[in-house]
C-alpha positions, 0 to 999 in steps of 0.5 A: 230591656234597658230600664231607667228608674228615676227615684230610689223610693219603694216603687222604683226599687221594688219594680227593679227587683221584680223585673230582674226576677222575671228576666235577669238579662234586663239592664236596670239602673235606679237613679236617686238624687240623694245620698245613700241612707238619706231619706225624708220622713220617719216611719210608714205603715202597711197592713197584712195584705201587703205582706202577703202580696210581697211574699208571693212576688219576692219572698226574700225581700218580704221576709226582710221587711217583715223581720224589720217591722213592728206590729200593733192591733189596737187603736187608742184615742185621747179626747180631752181627758178621756181615752177610748180603745178599739181592737182592730186589724193588725197593722205594721210599721217600718222605718222608711230608711230601713225599708229603702235599705232592704229594697236597695240591697235586694235590688243590688244583689240581683244585679240592679245598678243603684246610683245615688247622688244622681238627679235626673230631671229630663228624659234626654239624660237617659238616651238609649233606655227602652223604658223610663220610669218616673218614680220621683214622687208627687213633685215628679220633675219628669212628669212636670216637663210634660204636665200638659200631656199627662193632664197633671192636676193638684188639689190642695188640702185645707188643713195644715200638717207637720211630719215629726218623730218621737222617742215615745214608743206607742203600743197602739195606733194612737190618736190624740185630740187637744182643744185649745182656745183657737180650736182643735189640734190633733196627732196621729202616732204609731211606732215603726221601730224599737225606740221611735214612732212617727207623730203627724200633727194636723189642725185647721188654718185658723188654729194654726194661725191662732196658736202662732204656728205660722210664725214660730221657728222650728224649735218653738214649734216643737216646744209648743207641740210637746206641751200640747201633747204632753199626755200622750207623749209621756214627756218624750220629745218631738223631733223634726228632721234636721234640714238646712232651711230650718227643720220640719215644715208645715204643709198642705196635703196635695192630691195628685191625679193625672189624666194619663200615666204614660207618654211614649216610653215614659211611665208614671209610678207611685206618687208621681201618678197619684197620691192619697191622703196620709190619714189612711196610711196607704201610700207605700202600699199603693206604690208597691202595688203599682210596681207589681202591676207594671212588672206583670203588664210588661211580662204578660204574653198577650201584651208583648209590646211596650205601649199595650203593656203600659196601657194595661198597667194604667187601666188595671191600676186606675180601677184598683185605686177607685175605692182607696181614693174614695176612702182617702177623700172622705177621710180627709173631709172627716178631719176637716169637719172635726167639730161635727164629731168631736163632742160625741161620746168618745166611744161614738166619736171613735166609732165614727173615726173608724167609719170616716171612709164612708160616703154616707157619713157626711150626709147623715147626722152623726148620732143617727149614723152611729145608731144605723151602723150599730143596727146594720151590724145586726140586720142583714137588710141594713147591711145590704142597703149600706153596701148598695147606697155607699158606692153610688153616693161615692161616685156621684160625690166624686164627680162633683168634688172633682169639678169643685176642686178644679174650680177652687184652685187645682193647679199644675204640680208645684216645685218639689218640697223636700221633706214632704211625706207624700213624696217618694 
């Protein structure tokens, strides 16, 4: 096949690698609008299960990614003047720039042509391609040209957030909650290299406006946030990526969904097809898993033609995404309802932070849920009840939430927002 991958993010690059490994005769070009080495965002997270998948499909790039990643296994929460530690599963961080370099070099070594500074906004620019892959992010230009066909829907989140970097190297995945006279503001911090960490700051619109962050320029924003999070940062500075329009930007997270993922020979991949709230750290994993599923579908013997292969890819990935999308939806809601949990004992609050994906939690008083959860860890009958009830409630709430989102402002995808970490 002649394949055009639009967008040089993890999804498009990894798909090009997998297709070349399956059949070196494929003619594959990746079109990236930015210059080589230019990317938005700081570090990304993933978990051990993804690395296992990458090793099965391409040990060479998996080894390079693993060698360039840092690891942690603890979670740390700062609440007012108290600190709680939770020992959990092993997590990984890698610089987005590093990840893209590893994948681009691996793709080029296999014969993939990677063209930087080559924006593509219409399929008419790719005449002759057998398959066009829209891996151009949450604000996909290719998708938006056919938004009615794809049934693109964007639900805008309530809270404001900003994606920053810092020279503070966090030894654990760190949560910091700070109370101000205008409400709570919090940060998620995780390292992605030897000398740097990502720091995402989030708060409600009322807190954002009350602190004057809606009016502050870039430098004043960093100064205020460094003061608020001086303890967890240990005096280290926060950094916003340099941009011509004033640096890092406050955003509302946008949950993108599509009714269908393909049109003729155009198929959506990664954030162009779906986004999940950043608080569960799944975006990069889902993008790479999309690439694996699409490569598998295109080379399955029982689906040798393009349309059945694309249908199979969409069907399998939709089903696989259901639990993750549910977890992301409830995670975002947990933070939007932070006052419900923040005054609990820190150990209890951190335990419910770890349970924020649960569809039961919003409907059970927090302290009662905590006691039930502790008891469920000891009683098999309660564990079975929780496993039975949770998915059923999630499906019911998902249907109600989808209707409510459409009624309160879901809209066609807006123009691309540079620097949005929910993008490619």
